[in-house]
Backbone as CSV, one residue per row, in Angstrom:
resi,resn,N_x,N_y,N_z,CA_x,CA_y,CA_z,C_x,C_y,C_z
1,MET,8.449,13.989,-1.974,9.530,13.077,-2.286,10.175,13.564,-3.572
2,ALA,11.410,13.916,-3.486,12.096,14.490,-4.640,12.689,13.420,-5.543
3,ASP,13.400,12.445,-4.968,14.114,11.469,-5.774,13.682,10.055,-5.403
4,PRO,12.983,9.358,-6.306,12.573,7.990,-5.992,13.749,7.015,-5.943
5,HIS,14.863,7.393,-6.548,16.038,6.518,-6.550,16.737,6.492,-5.189
6,ALA,16.279,7.339,-4.264,16.835,7.321,-2.908,16.387,6.080,-2.145
7,PHE,15.358,5.403,-2.655,14.829,4.206,-2.012,15.222,2.974,-2.810
8,LYS,15.595,1.929,-2.093,16.036,0.691,-2.731,14.877,-0.053,-3.383
9,SER,13.690,0.044,-2.778,12.531,-0.672,-3.305,11.259,0.069,-2.910
10,GLY,10.150,-0.417,-3.438,8.861,0.145,-3.066,8.540,-0.089,-1.610
11,ARG,9.036,-1.185,-1.074,8.842,-1.492,0.348,9.543,-0.444,1.216
12,CYS,10.729,-0.016,0.801,11.445,1.024,1.546,10.684,2.350,1.499
13,LEU,10.090,2.651,0.348,9.292,3.869,0.232,8.076,3.804,1.144
14,SER,7.369,2.679,1.149,6.183,2.574,1.998,6.558,2.611,3.480
15,ALA,7.721,2.103,3.839,8.183,2.208,5.226,8.509,3.659,5.562
16,TRP,9.074,4.395,4.615,9.389,5.807,4.830,8.108,6.620,5.009
17,ILE,7.066,6.267,4.267,5.784,6.955,4.389,5.114,6.600,5.714
18,GLY,5.369,5.397,6.218,4.777,4.955,7.474,3.662,3.952,7.276
19,LEU,3.645,3.274,6.132,2.609,2.294,5.834,3.038,0.860,6.113
20,ALA,4.272,0.664,6.528,4.759,-0.687,6.826,4.526,-0.983,8.306
21,PRO,4.264,-2.237,8.651,4.016,-2.558,10.063,5.274,-2.452,10.914
22,LYS,5.066,-2.059,12.173,6.180,-2.016,13.128,6.595,-3.439,13.453
23,GLN,7.879,-3.632,13.627,8.377,-4.958,13.965,8.824,-4.976,15.417
24,ASN,8.399,-6.013,16.116,8.827,-6.230,17.496,9.239,-7.698,17.576
25,SER,10.332,-8.023,16.916,10.738,-9.411,16.762,11.969,-9.702,17.600
26,SER,12.022,-10.935,18.104,13.210,-11.407,18.794,13.184,-12.924,18.824
27,GLY,14.336,-13.510,18.920,14.423,-14.956,19.032,13.908,-15.706,17.823
28,GLY,13.973,-15.078,16.658,13.523,-15.738,15.449,12.018,-15.694,15.236
29,LYS,11.275,-15.120,16.194,9.829,-15.005,16.040,9.508,-13.616,15.504
30,GLU,8.835,-13.594,14.376,8.493,-12.320,13.755,7.146,-11.850,14.263
31,LYS,7.126,-10.668,14.890,5.887,-10.087,15.402,5.693,-8.744,14.712
32,LEU,4.628,-8.642,13.936,4.323,-7.400,13.247,3.146,-6.726,13.921
33,GLY,3.273,-5.441,14.170,2.216,-4.688,14.829,1.473,-3.802,13.850
34,SER,0.983,-2.690,14.361,0.259,-1.743,13.518,1.252,-0.962,12.664
35,ILE,0.746,-0.121,11.771,1.641,0.649,10.914,2.465,1.607,11.765
36,SER,3.639,1.940,11.281,4.572,2.717,12.089,4.191,4.186,12.198
37,LYS,3.452,4.718,11.247,3.020,6.113,11.219,4.183,7.091,11.262
38,GLY,5.332,6.657,10.757,6.456,7.567,10.642,6.400,8.262,9.300
39,GLY,7.275,9.184,9.064,7.358,9.823,7.759,6.304,10.893,7.558
40,ASN,5.943,11.094,6.308,5.054,12.168,5.908,3.601,11.774,6.164
41,SER,2.975,12.367,7.160,1.606,11.986,7.522,0.596,12.409,6.464
42,TYR,0.840,13.528,5.789,-0.096,13.982,4.757,-0.107,13.029,3.563
43,LEU,1.064,12.591,3.130,1.147,11.646,2.022,0.518,10.309,2.397
44,ARG,0.764,9.861,3.622,0.164,8.612,4.096,-1.363,8.742,4.119
45,GLN,-1.859,9.867,4.600,-3.300,10.095,4.665,-3.910,10.102,3.260
46,LEU,-3.258,10.731,2.305,-3.768,10.758,0.934,-3.857,9.356,0.340
47,LEU,-2.837,8.546,0.576,-2.850,7.185,0.040,-3.943,6.337,0.681
48,VAL,-4.161,6.485,1.974,-5.191,5.701,2.658,-6.585,6.161,2.233
49,VAL,-6.790,7.453,2.088,-8.091,7.958,1.641,-8.376,7.490,0.220
50,ALA,-7.380,7.510,-0.643,-7.559,7.017,-2.013,-7.879,5.522,-2.008
51,ALA,-7.221,4.769,-1.146,-7.497,3.336,-1.051,-8.913,3.085,-0.538
52,MET,-9.372,3.903,0.400,-10.753,3.773,0.891,-11.745,4.038,-0.240
53,ALA,-11.449,4.997,-1.106,-12.335,5.289,-2.236,-12.388,4.104,-3.194
54,VAL,-11.248,3.477,-3.442,-11.211,2.298,-4.314,-12.010,1.160,-3.696
55,ILE,-11.883,0.958,-2.400,-12.603,-0.125,-1.719,-14.107,0.146,-1.721
56,ARG,-14.504,1.385,-1.448,-15.933,1.715,-1.479,-16.513,1.487,-2.872
57,TYR,-15.773,1.871,-3.897,-16.227,1.651,-5.275,-16.326,0.153,-5.567
58,ALA,-15.359,-0.608,-5.096,-15.367,-2.054,-5.325,-16.522,-2.722,-4.597
59,GLU,-16.873,-2.224,-3.418,-18.000,-2.787,-2.675,-19.328,-2.534,-3.394
60,ARG,-19.456,-1.368,-3.993,-20.710,-1.013,-4.664,-20.824,-1.605,-6.061
61,ASN,-19.746,-1.562,-6.819,-19.802,-1.908,-8.244,-19.043,-3.173,-8.605
62,GLY,-18.319,-3.747,-7.678,-17.504,-4.919,-7.987,-16.166,-4.509,-8.583
63,THR,-15.260,-5.435,-8.602,-13.926,-5.178,-9.153,-13.415,-6.427,-9.838
64,ARG,-12.502,-6.239,-10.775,-11.899,-7.367,-11.483,-10.561,-7.763,-10.867
65,ARG,-10.211,-7.153,-9.761,-8.926,-7.451,-9.132,-9.115,-8.514,-8.055
66,PRO,-8.689,-9.752,-8.303,-8.912,-10.818,-7.324,-8.173,-10.586,-6.014
67,TRP,-7.017,-9.934,-6.054,-6.260,-9.668,-4.838,-7.087,-8.817,-3.877
68,LEU,-7.738,-7.798,-4.398,-8.530,-6.906,-3.562,-9.781,-7.600,-3.033
69,VAL,-10.419,-8.415,-3.840,-11.617,-9.140,-3.411,-11.274,-10.088,-2.265
70,GLN,-10.181,-10.830,-2.394,-9.771,-11.755,-1.343,-9.376,-11.010,-0.075
71,LEU,-8.707,-9.888,-0.222,-8.294,-9.091,0.935,-9.514,-8.546,1.675
72,MET,-10.505,-8.061,0.943,-11.713,-7.523,1.559,-12.516,-8.608,2.267
73,ALA,-12.412,-9.835,1.792,-13.116,-10.938,2.448,-12.436,-11.330,3.761
74,ARG,-11.105,-11.169,3.823,-10.344,-11.603,5.001,-10.233,-10.541,6.086
75,ARG,-10.163,-9.283,5.703,-9.826,-8.216,6.644,-10.925,-7.162,6.728
76,THR,-10.833,-6.331,7.766,-11.770,-5.216,7.879,-11.441,-4.174,6.818
77,THR,-12.362,-3.251,6.629,-12.230,-2.274,5.547,-10.993,-1.403,5.710
78,LYS,-10.741,-0.918,6.906,-9.614,-0.002,7.097,-8.272,-0.722,7.016
79,VAL,-8.209,-1.952,7.463,-6.969,-2.731,7.329,-6.703,-3.001,5.851
80,ALA,-7.746,-3.322,5.111,-7.600,-3.533,3.673,-7.171,-2.244,2.981
81,ALA,-7.669,-1.104,3.451,-7.293,0.178,2.850,-5.813,0.474,3.065
82,VAL,-5.303,0.184,4.253,-3.874,0.417,4.512,-3.022,-0.530,3.669
83,ALA,-3.464,-1.780,3.517,-2.728,-2.727,2.674,-2.731,-2.273,1.220
84,LEU,-3.871,-1.777,0.751,-3.953,-1.278,-0.624,-3.102,-0.020,-0.796
85,ALA,-3.081,0.848,0.208,-2.232,2.046,0.155,-0.760,1.656,0.106
86,ASN,-0.382,0.624,0.859,0.992,0.122,0.851,1.356,-0.395,-0.542
87,LYS,0.442,-1.137,-1.138,0.682,-1.673,-2.473,0.748,-0.549,-3.513
88,THR,-0.094,0.460,-3.346,-0.090,1.607,-4.255,1.226,2.365,-4.168
89,ALA,1.754,2.519,-2.954,3.037,3.206,-2.783,4.148,2.458,-3.512
90,GLY,4.111,1.129,-3.463,5.102,0.347,-4.196,4.973,0.516,-5.696
91,MET,3.730,0.577,-6.187,3.514,0.777,-7.627,3.960,2.175,-8.055
92,VAL,3.700,3.165,-7.202,4.125,4.536,-7.506,5.649,4.609,-7.593
93,TRP,6.327,3.939,-6.665,7.799,3.922,-6.709,8.289,3.290,-8.012
94,ALA,7.686,2.171,-8.398,8.098,1.487,-9.632,7.871,2.370,-10.851
95,LEU,6.756,3.076,-10.889,6.478,3.959,-12.021,7.443,5.136,-12.057
96,MET,7.754,5.692,-10.901,8.652,6.848,-10.860,10.077,6.477,-11.219
97,THR,10.531,5.295,-10.802,11.909,4.907,-11.120,12.055,4.486,-12.571
98,SER,11.020,3.876,-13.151,11.117,3.424,-14.539,10.761,4.526,-15.535
99,GLY,9.980,5.511,-15.086,9.572,6.587,-15.987,8.413,6.196,-16.894
100,GLU,7.814,5.044,-16.677,6.713,4.594,-17.511,5.398,5.190,-17.037
101,ARG,4.355,5.018,-17.859,3.000,5.423,-17.497,2.268,4.218,-16.931
102,TYR,1.273,4.486,-16.087,0.476,3.409,-15.515,-0.428,2.815,-16.583
103,SER,-0.503,1.501,-16.610,-1.463,0.812,-17.480,-2.222,-0.191,-16.643
104,GLN,-3.514,-0.288,-16.908,-4.375,-1.196,-16.156,-3.875,-2.622,-16.328
105,PRO,-3.704,-3.394,-15.228,-3.252,-4.779,-15.366,-4.286,-5.634,-16.085
106,VAL,-3.820,-6.545,-16.906,-4.712,-7.429,-17.644,-4.955,-8.670,-16.796
107,ILE,-6.236,-8.921,-16.505,-6.628,-10.091,-15.716,-6.987,-11.205,-16.675
108,ALA,-6.338,-12.352,-16.478,-6.577,-13.485,-17.382,-7.847,-14.215,-17.061
């Protein structure tokens, strides 16, 4: 990805990578399916593998991120990994467009 400004939002970037769910909606009913798997498969694979590593670490050692703990309680490991990869892609887009460095979020 050369220019992060080519995407309107982090959601657009994750859809380009193929981490957003396919939509099969009609008549006002929103039906979301599996991930679209479009775009760069290598980049998508790297993000999902990294998310799996974060989840495995969180399972063994615990985590201070309540969002991830709740997600792991509700969903299977691989579904949680794709959701975390999607969220990571959005954070990467935000960091690239702002030019800032990543800082660990402060949990209150």
